[in-house]
N, C-alpha and C positions, 0 to 999 in steps of 0.2 A: 265065355266074357265074364270080365268082374262083375261085380254088383256094385255101382255107382253110390249108391247107400249107405254099402259098407267099407267107402274108404276113408279114412281120416280126415277131418277135416282141418287147416291149417291154424292153430295156436294163437291166433294174432295179439291177445291177451296179454300170454305167455310173454310173445314176441316182445312185444308194448314192454311188459318189466323189468324184461333180460339187458334192452338198452337204456332204459332208465338206472337200473342198477350200474351198467357199463361208465356210464354218464356221470355218477356217483363217485364211481369206485376210482375211477381212470383220470378222471378229471380232480380230483382231491390231493393223490398221489403224485399228479406232473405240476400242479399247483404249490406243492408243498417241499418238494424236490428242488424247482428253481427259487423259490421264494428261500428254501434255506443256503443255497450258494450264492446267492447275491453276501451273505454273511460273510462267504470269504473273498467278495470282491470291492465292494464298497463300501464297507465302513471310513477306511482312511480320509474316504473322500470330506468325512463330516469337521475333521481336524484343519486345522490352519499353516500349521507344521513354521512358523513363521521365526521360530529361533532356535534351530538346530545346529551344536557345536560340529565344525568338522565343513561345513558347507560354503562357499566361498567361490560361488559363481554370479556371471549376470542373471541366468534362469534362475526363478525361484524354486525352491525345494518342490513344493506342492507339485507345480505345473511338471519338473524332472520326475515327480513318482510316476503322474497321471499319463505322461508320454513314454516313458518305462514299462507303464501296465498297459498301453493302449499297442505298444510291439510286440507285445507278447500276445496279445489279443488277435493283432491282425498274423501273427505268424500261426497259429493256431488254427487261425479260418482258412487260411490259405492251405494247410493242413488238410484241414476237413473236409477243404472237396474232394479228395480222395476217401478218406479214411471214414467218414459218416456215411459217403453216400455207395462206399463196398461193406458195411460192416453188415455183419448178419447179427438177427435177431440173439441170439445164446451171449454174444459178446457183449454187450451192450450194457446191463447193468455193475457187470466187476469194473467196464474201465470207468464208468463213471463214477464210481468211489475212488477208485484211484485216483483219476485226475483232483480230486475235491480235495483227497487230504495229501498228494503232492502240492498243491497251493496253502495248504496251510502249513505245510511244514514251509514254504517259503515267509508265510508271514513270522514266522518264529525267528527265522533268520532273517527278517528283515529286523526284530528288535534288538537284536544281540549283536549284529554288524555295525560297525560303526559309517557315518557321514563321513565321503561319499559313496563309498561300496554297497551300503543297504540300497540304495536307489535300481541297485542292480536285480534285488528281490523281488522286486515287482515285476520286472519281465516276466519272471520264475513263476510267480502266482499269477499274472494271466495268460501265460504259455497252455496252462491245461484246462482250464475254465473255457476258455472259448469254445468247447467241441459239449458243453454241456447241454447248450440247447438244443444241437442237433439230436444227441442223443435220446433228451427225454421226449422232443417231437416226434422222434421216430415210432414211438410208442403208439402215437396219436395218429398219424394220418392214414391217409387213404379209408376213409370209414365214413358212412354218411354219416356218423353224425360228428365227421372231425370238425365244423367250423362251431359245436358248442364245446368240444371238448380244446379246442386250440382258444375259443376266448374265455375260457375259466386258465387256462395258463399263461392268457397275455393278461389277467389280471395280477400274477404273482409278476411279471415283463414293470407295470407299471405301479405298484404298490412296495413293492421289494426294496426300491431304492431310498425309498421315502423312510420305508420302517424301519431298515438298515442304520440310516441315519440317524435317524429317532434313539435307537439303542445304544450306535455309536456317542451320540451327546450326553446321553445319561450315565454312557461310562466314563465319558471326560470330567461332564459335572459336578456328577455326586458323588463316585466310588471314583474319582481323582484318580483312575487308570493313567499313565503317560501317554503321549501322543503315541510314540513307536511302538509300545504294547497293544493299547487299542485294539487294534485290528485281530491282532490275535487271538487276543481275549473276546472278540465278540464274534469270532470264528467258534472257539470253541464253544459255546452259549448254543451255539445253534448245531453240534454236531450229531448231539442223538435222536435230532431232528430228521435230519439228513439222512440216516443210516434207516430209519423205522420210513420214512416216504421214499428212498429209495427201495429197498426190500419189497412193498406194496406195489411200486412202481412194476419191477419185473412179472410179476403176476397179474397185468394185462394181457387178454387174449389177444389171439392174431384178426385179425379182417376176417368177417363172415365170406360166405359166397354170394350175401346183397349186396359186403360189401365193394367187394372185387367188381360186381356188374356194375354198379353205380358210380367208384371210382377209380377202375383201372387198376389192376392188380400190381405194388406196389414192390422192385427186386432190388438186387443190389447189382450196381451199373458198372460197366467195365468201363475201360476208353474209346471203345467204338459206339456204346449205348450213349456215353457223354457228349460224344461227337456230334452225332444224330441229332443230337437235340439240340444243342447249338443250332444246326444248321437250320432246324426248323424255326427256330423262333428269333433267330437273329439281330435282327435292329429294333424290334417291338423288346426284347428281352436287355438290348444295351440300354435303352431310354429307360428301364423300370431299372437297372443297377446304379443309372445316374442319377434315376428321383432318390434311392436309398442311399448313396453317398452323401446328400447334401441332409437329408434324415437322421442319418445315424451320426455325422456331423454337430448336427446343431441340437442332437440329443443326449451325446455323449458331454459337450460343452457345459447345455445347462443345466447338466447331471450332476457334472465334475465340480463344477461352480456354483450347485444351487446355494450353497452356504454366504458363498460372496455377494448371490444378487439378493438374498431375499434380507440377507444386511443392508446394501446398498436400498434397497426399499424399506428399511430400517423394522424389521423383522429377528433383527440378528440373536433376542433375548429370549426368543422363544422356540426351542427345539422342535416342539409337537406340530408346526407349520411345514414341518417336512411328509409328514403323513397323513395329516388333515386332508391336504392339498392334493395329495396323490389319489387319498380317494375319495373324492369328488373327480377330481379328473376320469379316474376306473370307471366310474360310474356311467359318469355323460359318453363317455367313448366306448363302453360295451354295449351301453344300451342302443347304440346307433348302429354299430356294426351286428347287434346279434340280428339284424333281420334277415341276415345274408344266410343267416342256417336254414330259413324255410324257402328258398331258390332253387328249384329243381335241376335248372339247366345249365350244365359248365361253362356254357360261354357266355351266357347272362349276368352267370353270377359270376365271369371274371371281369366284366365291364364295369359291376356295380364298384366291384373291391376299387377299380383304376376310378373311377368317379367319387369315390370318398379319398380316395388320396390327393385327388383337386380340390376336394371341398377343404380338407386337412388346412392344403398350404393358403386356400383362399382365407381360411379363419386365424390362419395366423397374423397375416398382412392386415385383417380388417382392425384385429384386436388392436396392434400395435399402432395403426395410424390413431385410431381411438385415444390411445393411452399418453401420445403424442400429445394431442388437445386438451389432456386435464379431465375426461369426460368420468375416468374407470380410472379407480385405486391399483396402486402396484401389486397388489395380491391379487384384484383382478385379471390384471391384467398377466400376469402369471400364469395363473388357471388357466386362461383362456389360448394363451398361445401353448402351452400343455396339452389342451384341447387337442388342438390343432394338430398340434406333430406327431399326437400318437394316433389319431384319426388317419392320417400318413404311414404311418410306422406301422404300427399294430399288423394291419393288411398283409404287410412284406413276410413277417415271422411264422407268419402260416395259412392265411386264409386266402393269397391269393396267390402264393407257388403253391399252395393246395391246388388250385381250381385251373390253372395252368398247365401244370401236370398232368391234370385229366382231362384238358383239350387237345393235346397232343396225340400224334400217333404212336410218338419215342415211348418206349417203357424206361424204366425206373421208378428215382423217388423225387421228392419235396427238399429232400436234406440239399443233395447237389447243388438244387437252387440257391435254395436258402444261403448258402455257403460261399458260392460263386458270389452272389450280392454284399454278404457280409464281409468277405475278406475285402472286396473293394470299399464297404462302406467305413473300416476301420482304416486304409490307408489316406481316406482323404479327413475324416479325423485329425488324424497325425497331421496331416497339411494346414488344417486348420489352428493347432496350437501352435504350429510355429509359424504360422502368418500369423497369429493376435501375439505373440511373445517380442521377432525381430521386425514385420513391417510394423505393427499399430501397439506399440510398446504405453504409447500416451494417452488410448482412447481405454476410458476406464469399461468395468463389466459389463455394465448397465448399457452403456451405447452400443458395445458390439455387438448384445445380443440384438438390438431394436435391429443394427441392420443386418444381423444374419439369419432372420425372421425375414425380414423383407425379400432376402437370395432366395431362403428354401421356397417360400411361400409362388413367387412367380417361378422355380422351376418345375415344384410340384405340379403347377397347372400346366405349361408348357409341355412338360414331357409326358405327362398323362395324356395331351389331345395326342402327342403325335405315338406312341404306346396305342393308344386305342384306334387309329387308321391303321399301323404295321397288323394287328392284331385281326384285323379283319378278313383274312385268309382261313383263321382257324374254324369260322363258322362253316365250312367245307368240310370239315372233319366230321366224324363220327363223336360226337361228345354224348358222352351218357348222359342218362338223367337219375338223378339222386331219386330216391323217394324222399317226402316231406318226414321231418325227423320225429313230428309230433304224429302221424299215425303209420301203421303198420301196413294199410293199404294200398 
């Protein structure tokens, strides 16, 4: 019989240090990659494009650009349902770089193509970028540290748009770069960072056996596996997707027309407001959602994610009501509704669907569910843009945002209640319990 005293004891200290190194290395690489990607997607939103030669349509030029890019993004999300869910690890890094470089070529073409034909270049810009989030998150999912890694990634989701628009505004105001060339110039500034961070992200190790035990093995999905997952989650998943449609449309509207909203609130000449406000939102949102990292039981974590979405909706409603009474300033209102928006929006992009996949009996990956929701969300976003343009043309940006805040808030509360009831049967499944990330014991 083997002498027990001669057995090698587990080195918990070494495991803990390895986890922290993974968190630091992969988290920063994922954050940087997605942050740099936004320099190819959002800088055009910092310009007004109020006087473009050759544009003679009822729809204003900037709205046309936003719809064009959203169409490309939506097509990308639909394609990503299959591509991202089936992609194998060795293909991810090369595809990610190819997609972003293709989007930059579209920005160059946007600058040199005369209006109105250059509007189509924003479609070609959005088409490759829609798959970047799924590729980045695929490096992080299925781990005991996924919530922590996802939280770091979601910081970039919140702050990158504001930071990129601040850089874009600086290029316009200080460097006097023409509006049509500004998006390509902004992308060029972030290109070296994108190359380095993508190379670093591709070095992320595969999930360990302990990760697989806690969160289930994540595998490329076939059509049969996708259908099995949909049959297992059906009405509860439908409620989640409908909620995400409201959140995505609201987020895209407030993001794309942030310049107009800040101007209406009296902050038109302070470009740093894009960044400073988003940093505050990121701190509040991620400080709240970070608590979910310590929940071991996947089913309980799924419930808490749904509860956070409902709280986000209630925050949007409350902040708008208080703003309309004149009790808070416009800046405070913008920060508050963005806190509510992102408390609801962020869980869908990593935390909520990560736990949902871990709770089901079906094999697969979170990328499939994320892209199923994303494709629906961006279709809703396009619908809202068209509704605002043609059904409510006389309603100003501020009034429309206030109404939209109420609609999104109530949708979050009611649909989350329905999904909580629908997913009660998942409690009967074997829900793996992840280890507490702060302790290897």
